[in-house]
C-alpha positions in Angstrom: -10.0 12.4 -69.5 -13.6 12.8 -68.1 -12.2 13.3 -64.6 -9.7 15.9 -65.8 -12.5 17.8 -67.6 -14.6 17.7 -64.5 -11.8 19.1 -62.4 -11.3 21.9 -64.9 -14.9 22.8 -64.9 -15.1 22.9 -61.1 -11.9 24.9 -60.9 -13.6 27.7 -62.8 -16.4 27.9 -60.2 -15.1 31.1 -58.8 -16.7 34.3 -57.6 -13.5 36.2 -56.8 -9.8 35.6 -56.3 -9.5 35.2 -52.5 -6.4 36.4 -50.7 -6.4 34.4 -47.5 -7.4 30.9 -46.5 -10.6 30.0 -44.7 -10.8 30.1 -40.9 -11.9 26.8 -39.4 -12.7 26.1 -35.8 -14.3 23.4 -33.8 -17.6 24.2 -32.0 -18.3 21.9 -29.1 -17.2 18.4 -30.0 -19.2 17.7 -33.2 -19.1 20.7 -35.4 -16.6 22.5 -37.6 -17.3 26.1 -38.6 -15.7 27.3 -41.9 -15.7 31.0 -42.7 -13.9 33.2 -45.3 -12.5 32.4 -48.8 -11.9 28.8 -49.8 -8.3 28.1 -50.9 -6.3 24.9 -51.8 -4.6 24.8 -48.4 -8.0 24.4 -46.7 -8.3 20.7 -47.5 -5.2 19.9 -45.3 -6.6 22.2 -42.5 -10.0 20.5 -42.7 -8.5 16.9 -42.6 -6.3 17.8 -39.7 -9.3 19.0 -37.7 -11.2 15.8 -38.5 -8.2 13.7 -37.4 -8.0 15.5 -34.1 -11.8 15.6 -33.6 -13.3 12.2 -34.4 -16.8 13.1 -33.2 -17.4 15.7 -35.9 -20.7 15.2 -37.7 -21.6 18.6 -39.0 -20.0 21.4 -41.0 -21.3 25.0 -40.7 -20.5 27.4 -43.5 -20.4 31.0 -42.2 -19.7 34.1 -44.2 -17.9 32.7 -47.2 -17.9 34.3 -50.6 -16.6 31.1 -52.3 -13.2 30.5 -53.7 -11.2 27.7 -55.3 -13.3 25.2 -57.3 -11.1 22.2 -56.9 -11.0 22.7 -53.1 -14.8 22.9 -53.3 -14.9 19.5 -54.9 -12.5 18.0 -52.4 -14.2 19.4 -49.3 -17.5 18.3 -50.7 -16.3 14.7 -51.3 -15.0 14.5 -47.7 -18.3 15.9 -46.3 -20.3 13.5 -48.5 -18.1 10.5 -47.7 -18.5 11.1 -43.9 -22.2 11.7 -44.3 -21.9 14.9 -42.4 -24.8 17.4 -42.1 -24.2 21.0 -43.2 -25.5 24.3 -41.9 -25.4 27.8 -43.3 -25.2 31.1 -41.6 -24.6 34.6 -43.1 -23.5 35.0 -46.7 -22.6 31.7 -48.4 -22.1 32.0 -52.1 -20.6 30.4 -55.2 -18.2 27.5 -54.1 -19.5 27.9 -50.5 -23.1 27.1 -51.6 -21.9 24.1 -53.6 -20.0 22.8 -50.5 -23.2 23.3 -48.5 -25.1 21.0 -50.9 -22.8 18.1 -50.1 -24.3 17.6 -46.7 -26.5 14.6 -46.2 -28.9 16.8 -44.2 -28.8 20.5 -44.8 -30.1 23.3 -42.5 -30.0 27.0 -41.8 -28.0 27.4 -38.6 -28.8 29.6 -35.6 -25.3 31.2 -35.5 -27.0 34.4 -36.8 -30.6 35.3 -37.3 -32.1 33.6 -40.4 -32.9 37.0 -41.9 -29.1 37.5 -42.1 -28.4 34.3 -44.0 -28.4 33.9 -47.8 -27.3 31.1 -50.1 -26.1 32.4 -53.5 -25.7 30.3 -56.6 -24.4 31.2 -60.0 -22.5 29.8 -63.0 -18.9 28.7 -63.7 -16.5 31.3 -65.0 -13.1 31.4 -66.7 -10.2 33.2 -65.1 -10.9 36.3 -67.2 -14.5 36.4 -65.8 -16.3 35.2 -68.9 -18.9 32.4 -68.6 -17.6 28.9 -69.1 -18.7 26.7 -72.0 -22.0 25.0 -72.1 -20.6 21.6 -71.4 -19.2 22.8 -68.1 -22.4 24.6 -67.1 -24.3 21.4 -67.7 -21.8 19.5 -65.6 -22.5 21.9 -62.7 -26.2 21.5 -63.3 -25.9 17.8 -63.0 -24.0 18.1 -59.7 -26.8 20.3 -58.3 -29.6 17.9 -59.5 -27.7 15.0 -57.9 -27.2 16.7 -54.5 -30.8 17.8 -54.3 -32.2 14.4 -55.3 -33.7 15.8 -58.4 -35.9 18.3 -56.5 -34.2 21.4 -57.9 -36.0 22.9 -60.9 -33.8 22.3 -63.9 -35.0 25.5 -65.6 -34.1 27.6 -62.6 -30.7 25.9 -62.4 -30.2 26.7 -66.1 -31.1 30.3 -65.3 -28.6 30.7 -62.5 -25.7 28.8 -64.1 -26.0 31.2 -67.1 -25.9 34.4 -65.0 -23.3 36.9 -66.2 -21.2 38.6 -64.9 -20.1 36.6 -61.9 -21.5 39.1 -59.3 -25.0 38.0 -60.3 -26.6 35.3 -58.1 -29.8 33.5 -57.5 -30.2 33.8 -53.7 -32.2 31.6 -51.3 -33.4 32.9 -48.0 -35.0 31.0 -45.1 -38.4 29.7 -46.1 -39.9 29.9 -42.6 -40.4 27.3 -39.9 -43.4 25.7 -41.6 -41.8 25.6 -45.0 -44.6 27.6 -46.5 -43.2 31.1 -47.0 -45.7 34.0 -47.0 -43.7 35.9 -49.6 -40.8 35.3 -52.0 -37.7 33.7 -50.6 -35.8 33.2 -53.8 -34.4 36.1 -55.8 -32.3 36.9 -58.8 -29.8 39.6 -57.8 -27.6 41.6 -60.2 -24.9 42.8 -57.9 -26.7 46.0 -57.0 -27.4 44.9 -53.4 -26.0 46.8 -50.4 -25.4 43.3 -48.9 -26.3 39.7 -49.6 -29.6 39.9 -47.7 -30.7 43.2 -49.3 -33.3 41.8 -51.7 -35.0 45.1 -52.5 -33.1 45.6 -55.9 -33.5 41.9 -56.8 -36.1 40.1 -58.9 -38.3 37.8 -56.9 -38.7 34.2 -58.2 -42.2 33.2 -57.2 -43.3 29.6 -56.4 -39.8 28.4 -55.4 -38.1 28.0 -52.0 -35.1 26.3 -50.6 -37.0 23.4 -49.1 -39.1 22.4 -52.1 -36.0 22.7 -54.3 -34.0 20.3 -52.1 -31.5 23.0 -51.3 -32.2 22.4 -47.6 -33.6 19.2 -46.3 -35.5 20.7 -43.3 -36.6 24.0 -41.9 -35.4 23.0 -38.5 -32.5 25.3 -37.4 -29.2 23.6 -36.8 -28.0 24.6 -33.3 -24.4 25.7 -33.2 -22.6 24.3 -30.2 -20.8 26.8 -27.9 
């Protein structure tokens, strides 16, 4: 029963109803790049790539708005089980951001400039767009705390898991090479952005950054193989 409830909660971790599966390709010999919406069929596609490319050690999430929550859980379990690193480039939000957290080591990637990359987190939503029940939100919070080794601020997690409607996000930008940002790099955004890295209409969240919160494990950039 507990496993079934967990799957139901994760299945509701959606930002939109995607219409086509993710695009996956191998970069070099050791990386898989995933982009686009996440759908159920993506698990089979991912496993097939791993079977044909046994040297894979990193997954790069590039321009994905999120998608199916159960697929998020399954891809995360595979990444975690293989002890893969994860990288992020461009917009990675909702289920994409949760998949990113499953990497043993987590980085911003050099596929695009760091100024064009944003990690967006929010809550869990029912199919009609309403916020899920408190038990489900606390379950998501527990997952985030586990993946970040307890570094993520519980109060901030509560803040983003209760965001409504589902186009509201807490977004993390690159905190700089030295991990000591000169200005705010975490923002609460209400859907009024021109794009995911337009933080002008967002509310800065001071004193927090992706490194100290355990969202990333290093400010080193992950180099994408040609």
